Backbone as CSV, one residue per row, in Angstrom:
resi,resn,N_x,N_y,N_z,CA_x,CA_y,CA_z,C_x,C_y,C_z
1,MET,30.758,-62.580,29.652,29.909,-61.612,30.291,28.900,-62.384,31.134
2,SER,28.632,-61.900,32.309,27.707,-62.606,33.196,26.271,-62.342,32.785
3,THR,25.387,-63.163,33.250,23.970,-63.022,32.927,23.443,-61.682,33.409
4,MET,23.887,-61.290,34.555,23.442,-60.015,35.111,23.921,-58.862,34.236
5,SER,25.140,-58.943,33.766,25.669,-57.895,32.889,24.903,-57.877,31.579
6,ARG,24.602,-59.066,31.065,23.836,-59.128,29.827,22.445,-58.537,30.012
7,LEU,21.794,-58.902,31.093,20.458,-58.356,31.361,20.527,-56.831,31.524
8,MET,21.552,-56.375,32.183,21.725,-54.935,32.372,21.946,-54.258,31.021
9,ALA,22.760,-54.843,30.159,23.024,-54.282,28.841,21.758,-54.285,28.002
10,ILE,21.000,-55.381,28.072,19.745,-55.467,27.324,18.763,-54.422,27.846
11,GLY,18.696,-54.278,29.163,17.803,-53.283,29.781,18.158,-51.870,29.335
12,VAL,19.450,-51.580,29.340,19.905,-50.252,28.916,19.568,-50.047,27.434
13,SER,19.770,-51.097,26.638,19.453,-51.009,25.207,17.969,-50.764,24.990
14,VAL,17.135,-51.486,25.732,15.686,-51.325,25.600,15.278,-49.911,25.994
15,VAL,15.806,-49.423,27.119,15.468,-48.069,27.587,15.913,-47.031,26.560
16,CYS,17.112,-47.192,26.022,17.608,-46.246,25.011,16.747,-46.293,23.760
17,THR,16.394,-47.507,23.340,15.573,-47.658,22.138,14.205,-47.025,22.341
18,VAL,13.587,-47.283,23.490,12.270,-46.702,23.787,12.377,-45.179,23.857
19,SER,13.411,-44.699,24.521,13.592,-43.246,24.628,13.793,-42.615,23.254
20,LEU,14.625,-43.246,22.445,14.881,-42.731,21.107,13.614,-42.789,20.265
21,GLY,12.880,-43.891,20.366,11.629,-44.029,19.613,10.617,-42.976,20.042
22,THR,10.501,-42.739,21.337,9.583,-41.712,21.850,10.003,-40.333,21.352
23,ALA,11.294,-40.073,21.379,11.793,-38.779,20.902,11.504,-38.603,19.419
24,LEU,11.677,-39.672,18.639,11.403,-39.580,17.206,9.918,-39.356,16.940
25,VAL,9.055,-40.039,17.699,7.610,-39.854,17.538,7.231,-38.431,17.936
26,ALA,7.804,-37.941,19.054,7.515,-36.577,19.496,7.998,-35.579,18.449
27,HIS,9.175,-35.833,17.898,9.703,-34.944,16.862,8.807,-34.966,15.626
28,ALA,8.338,-36.162,15.267,7.448,-36.284,14.106,6.149,-35.529,14.368
29,ASP,5.631,-35.613,15.606,4.422,-34.857,15.949,4.681,-33.358,15.848
30,ASP,5.855,-32.907,16.337,6.200,-31.491,16.247,6.271,-31.045,14.787
31,VAL,6.867,-31.882,13.946,6.975,-31.553,12.528,5.586,-31.486,11.901
32,GLN,4.714,-32.438,12.258,3.349,-32.434,11.729,2.597,-31.183,12.202
33,ASP,2.776,-30.838,13.477,2.137,-29.620,13.999,2.648,-28.387,13.259
34,GLN,3.940,-28.342,13.048,4.515,-27.205,12.331,3.983,-27.134,10.906
35,LYS,3.850,-28.293,10.266,3.317,-28.322,8.902,1.867,-27.862,8.891
36,ARG,1.062,-28.357,9.850,-0.330,-27.931,9.921,-0.427,-26.421,10.144
37,ASN,0.405,-25.886,11.034,0.407,-24.443,11.291,0.807,-23.664,10.042
38,ALA,1.827,-24.152,9.357,2.270,-23.481,8.130,1.172,-23.538,7.073
39,ASP,0.513,-24.687,6.929,-0.581,-24.812,5.958,-1.724,-23.859,6.303
40,ARG,-2.021,-23.727,7.580,-3.088,-22.819,8.007,-2.714,-21.368,7.697
41,ARG,-1.455,-21.013,7.974,-1.000,-19.639,7.680,-1.053,-19.357,6.179
42,ILE,-0.669,-20.354,5.377,-0.710,-20.188,3.922,-2.156,-19.995,3.453
43,ALA,-3.076,-20.771,4.000,-4.486,-20.630,3.628,-5.005,-19.246,4.030
44,ASP,-4.645,-18.792,5.240,-5.063,-17.458,5.689,-4.508,-16.377,4.775
45,LEU,-3.242,-16.502,4.424,-2.634,-15.522,3.525,-3.304,-15.538,2.158
46,GLY,-3.654,-16.726,1.693,-4.347,-16.838,0.406,-5.666,-16.090,0.427
47,GLN,-6.411,-16.216,1.526,-7.684,-15.493,1.640,-7.442,-13.991,1.690
48,GLN,-6.408,-13.570,2.395,-6.084,-12.149,2.469,-5.684,-11.623,1.089
49,LEU,-4.929,-12.420,0.356,-4.496,-11.996,-0.975,-5.662,-11.897,-1.938
50,GLU,-6.649,-12.763,-1.785,-7.815,-12.674,-2.663,-8.469,-11.310,-2.510
51,GLY,-8.642,-10.853,-1.275,-9.199,-9.530,-1.041,-8.275,-8.442,-1.548
52,THR,-6.982,-8.655,-1.385,-6.004,-7.671,-1.846,-6.029,-7.566,-3.363
53,ASN,-6.147,-8.692,-4.044,-6.206,-8.669,-5.504,-7.405,-7.872,-5.983
54,ALA,-8.549,-8.027,-5.334,-9.741,-7.266,-5.718,-9.514,-5.781,-5.467
55,LYS,-8.897,-5.455,-4.331,-8.616,-4.054,-4.018,-7.620,-3.473,-5.015
56,LEU,-6.614,-4.250,-5.380,-5.646,-3.786,-6.374,-6.309,-3.552,-7.722
57,ALA,-7.181,-4.437,-8.108,-7.872,-4.281,-9.390,-8.721,-3.009,-9.375
58,THR,-9.428,-2.766,-8.280,-10.246,-1.552,-8.169,-9.368,-0.314,-8.207
59,ALA,-8.267,-0.343,-7.472,-7.349,0.805,-7.459,-6.759,1.040,-8.845
60,TYR,-6.442,-0.026,-9.551,-5.879,0.102,-10.891,-6.897,0.737,-11.848
61,ILE,-8.136,0.306,-11.750,-9.186,0.880,-12.605,-9.340,2.369,-12.310
62,LYS,-9.352,2.732,-11.031,-9.460,4.147,-10.659,-8.261,4.938,-11.172
63,LEU,-7.087,4.351,-11.083,-5.882,5.012,-11.586,-5.985,5.258,-13.086
64,GLU,-6.419,4.258,-13.822,-6.543,4.399,-15.271,-7.589,5.446,-15.640
65,ARG,-8.690,5.490,-14.894,-9.715,6.513,-15.158,-9.145,7.904,-14.889
66,THR,-8.398,8.024,-13.822,-7.793,9.315,-13.474,-6.797,9.727,-14.551
67,LYS,-5.976,8.769,-14.993,-5.013,9.079,-16.048,-5.713,9.486,-17.338
68,ALA,-6.850,8.856,-17.624,-7.599,9.193,-18.841,-8.217,10.587,-18.729
69,ALA,-8.624,10.987,-17.534,-9.252,12.298,-17.335,-8.222,13.415,-17.218
70,LEU,-6.988,13.080,-16.966,-5.942,14.080,-16.730,-5.729,15.030,-17.910
71,PRO,-5.618,14.585,-19.149,-5.405,15.530,-20.257,-6.532,16.569,-20.369
72,SER,-7.764,16.129,-20.186,-8.894,17.058,-20.252,-8.815,18.076,-19.119
73,ALA,-8.491,17.614,-17.934,-8.370,18.513,-16.781,-7.227,19.499,-16.993
74,GLN,-6.127,19.015,-17.554,-4.995,19.907,-17.820,-5.364,20.961,-18.856
75,ALA,-6.144,20.592,-19.872,-6.582,21.541,-20.897,-7.502,22.597,-20.278
76,ARG,-8.427,22.151,-19.400,-9.316,23.109,-18.734,-8.531,24.047,-17.831
77,LEU,-7.521,23.524,-17.157,-6.677,24.356,-16.307,-5.937,25.400,-17.143
78,ALA,-5.356,24.983,-18.246,-4.634,25.914,-19.116,-5.575,26.999,-19.635
79,SER,-6.798,26.613,-20.008,-7.783,27.572,-20.496,-8.153,28.562,-19.389
80,ALA,-8.365,28.074,-18.200,-8.701,28.940,-17.070,-7.544,29.884,-16.746
81,GLN,-6.313,29.384,-16.838,-5.154,30.244,-16.579,-5.045,31.347,-17.638
82,ARG,-5.346,31.023,-18.907,-5.330,32.050,-19.964,-6.419,33.091,-19.711
83,ALA,-7.605,32.620,-19.314,-8.711,33.549,-19.024,-8.356,34.455,-17.850
84,GLN,-7.713,33.887,-16.848,-7.295,34.690,-15.699,-6.273,35.739,-16.124
85,ALA,-5.313,35.357,-16.931,-4.291,36.304,-17.397,-4.944,37.429,-18.206
86,GLN,-5.910,37.079,-19.059,-6.616,38.107,-19.847,-7.418,39.033,-18.935
87,ALA,-8.064,38.452,-17.911,-8.852,39.262,-16.974,-7.948,40.199,-16.183
88,GLU,-6.793,39.701,-15.773,-5.851,40.557,-15.039,-5.343,41.692,-15.926
89,GLN,-5.085,41.387,-17.193,-4.633,42.420,-18.132,-5.739,43.454,-18.349
90,ALA,-6.983,42.995,-18.489,-8.111,43.911,-18.674,-8.300,44.776,-17.433
91,GLN,-8.102,44.180,-16.258,-8.238,44.953,-15.020,-7.170,46.046,-14.960
92,ARG,-5.946,45.684,-15.309,-4.873,46.694,-15.308,-5.184,47.827,-16.285
93,ALA,-5.708,47.467,-17.456,-6.069,48.491,-18.446,-7.198,49.378,-17.913
94,ALA,-8.200,48.761,-17.274,-9.321,49.526,-16.729,-8.847,50.445,-15.605
95,GLU,-7.939,49.943,-14.776,-7.403,50.778,-13.695,-6.608,51.955,-14.266
96,ALA,-5.907,51.728,-15.361,-5.148,52.814,-15.997,-6.106,53.858,-16.568
97,VAL,-7.183,53.409,-17.203,-8.188,54.325,-17.750,-8.831,55.116,-16.619
98,ALA,-9.169,54.420,-15.525,-9.787,55.097,-14.385,-8.835,56.128,-13.798
99,ALA,-7.568,55.791,-13.709,-6.581,56.739,-13.165,-6.476,57.961,-14.076
100,ARG,-6.478,57.743,-15.395,-6.407,58.880,-16.327,-7.668,59.731,-16.239
101,ALA,-8.813,59.080,-16.050,-10.077,59.824,-15.944,-10.085,60.684,-14.688
102,LEU,-9.629,60.109,-13.594,-9.584,60.873,-12.330,-8.601,62.044,-12.472
103,ASP,-7.512,61.791,-13.146,-6.523,62.854,-13.343,-7.103,63.965,-14.221
104,ALA,-7.817,63.568,-15.276,-8.454,64.546,-16.171,-9.523,65.327,-15.433
105,GLU,-10.281,64.664,-14.610,-11.330,65.344,-13.828,-10.717,66.336,-12.860
106,ALA,-9.631,65.909,-12.224,-8.963,66.795,-11.268,-8.427,68.019,-11.985
107,ARG,-7.880,67.836,-13.191,-7.361,68.985,-13.948,-8.513,69.916,-14.398
108,ALA,-9.641,69.304,-14.721,-10.759,70.102,-15.173,-11.346,70.933,-14.040
109,ARG,-11.281,70.478,-12.847,-11.812,71.208,-11.703,-10.808,72.201,-11.140
110,ALA,-9.608,72.088,-11.556,-8.584,72.975,-11.024,-8.855,74.395,-11.526
111,PRO,-8.615,75.405,-10.666,-8.877,76.802,-11.059,-7.940,77.349,-12.068
């Protein structure tokens, strides 16, 4: 191989090596940037979850209080429904008495 060919081969090798090395460094920088971005997103999500955990705990406490109050509310509802049914029955009875009274009055006034 001639000296010129050797120098050309060495030059090509050097250029390829430098190019490959630059590409590897650039790739490593990209990977580091991606890792930093991922770490930042994870930290942001962690902060969001901390607030979410507090909100979940508050919602859970409210749910448990509501569940604890439900039997009492259901009992009051049942009692109110019974009272309403009794009132409706009393109203029907009163309306029947009133109708009989009006009928009796009408008969009494009849000639």
